[in-house]
C-alpha positions in Angstrom: 0.0 0.0 0.0 1.3 3.5 -0.9 0.9 6.7 1.0 2.1 10.3 0.5 3.8 12.5 3.1 1.7 15.6 3.6 3.6 17.5 6.3 5.6 17.4 9.4 3.6 17.1 12.6 3.8 20.6 13.9 2.5 23.2 16.3 2.4 26.9 16.0 6.0 27.4 16.9 7.4 23.8 16.9 8.1 21.2 14.2 8.6 17.5 15.1 11.2 16.1 12.6 10.6 12.5 13.4 6.8 12.7 13.1 5.1 13.0 9.7 1.5 13.2 8.5 0.7 10.7 5.8 -2.3 10.6 3.5 -3.4 7.1 2.2 -5.6 7.3 -0.9 -7.8 4.3 0.0 -8.5 5.6 3.5 -11.1 8.4 3.8 -12.3 8.2 7.4 -11.0 8.2 11.0 -12.3 4.6 11.5 -10.4 3.2 8.5 -7.3 5.1 9.5 -7.4 3.6 13.0 -7.2 0.1 11.4 -3.8 1.0 10.0 -2.4 1.7 13.5 0.8 -0.3 14.3 1.8 -0.9 10.6 5.4 -0.3 9.5 6.1 2.5 7.0 9.3 2.8 4.8 10.6 6.0 3.2 13.3 5.4 0.6 15.9 8.0 -0.6 17.1 8.4 -4.1 20.3 6.6 -3.2 18.4 3.6 -1.8 18.6 4.3 2.0 15.5 3.3 3.9 14.1 5.0 7.0 11.5 3.0 8.9 8.6 4.3 10.9 5.4 3.2 12.6 1.8 4.4 12.3 0.9 5.7 15.8 -2.7 7.1 15.4 -5.1 8.8 13.1 -4.9 12.6 12.6 -8.2 14.4 12.1 -11.3 12.9 10.5 -10.3 12.7 6.9 -8.1 9.6 7.0 -4.6 11.1 7.5 -2.4 9.1 9.9 0.6 10.2 12.1 3.8 8.2 11.5 6.7 8.3 13.9 10.0 7.5 12.2 13.2 6.3 13.9 15.3 9.1 12.4 14.3 12.5 11.3 13.3 13.0 7.7 14.6 15.8 5.5 12.4 18.5 4.2 12.7 17.0 0.7 10.6 14.1 1.9 7.4 16.2 2.0 5.3 15.3 -1.0 7.0 12.0 -1.7 5.6 8.4 -1.5 6.1 6.0 1.4 5.4 2.2 1.4 3.0 0.9 4.1 3.7 -2.7 5.0 1.5 -5.3 6.7 
């Protein structure tokens, strides 16, 4: 399953580099997003490096999920695709 990184998780004055918001095209509600909780997410760089993360909870009511990565992701990752594994 594929997803797209929408943004960093952020507040009005803070930005969390290890937490990203991911939109999954097949998921359109909070109930469906909560079914993805606990799945592994992989973001790949152009050079082939992989950074792993985990879906922690839904974000909002439109099916966006919050993903916590082991390492911080660069700003170039916003708008790119991630792979959601079983």
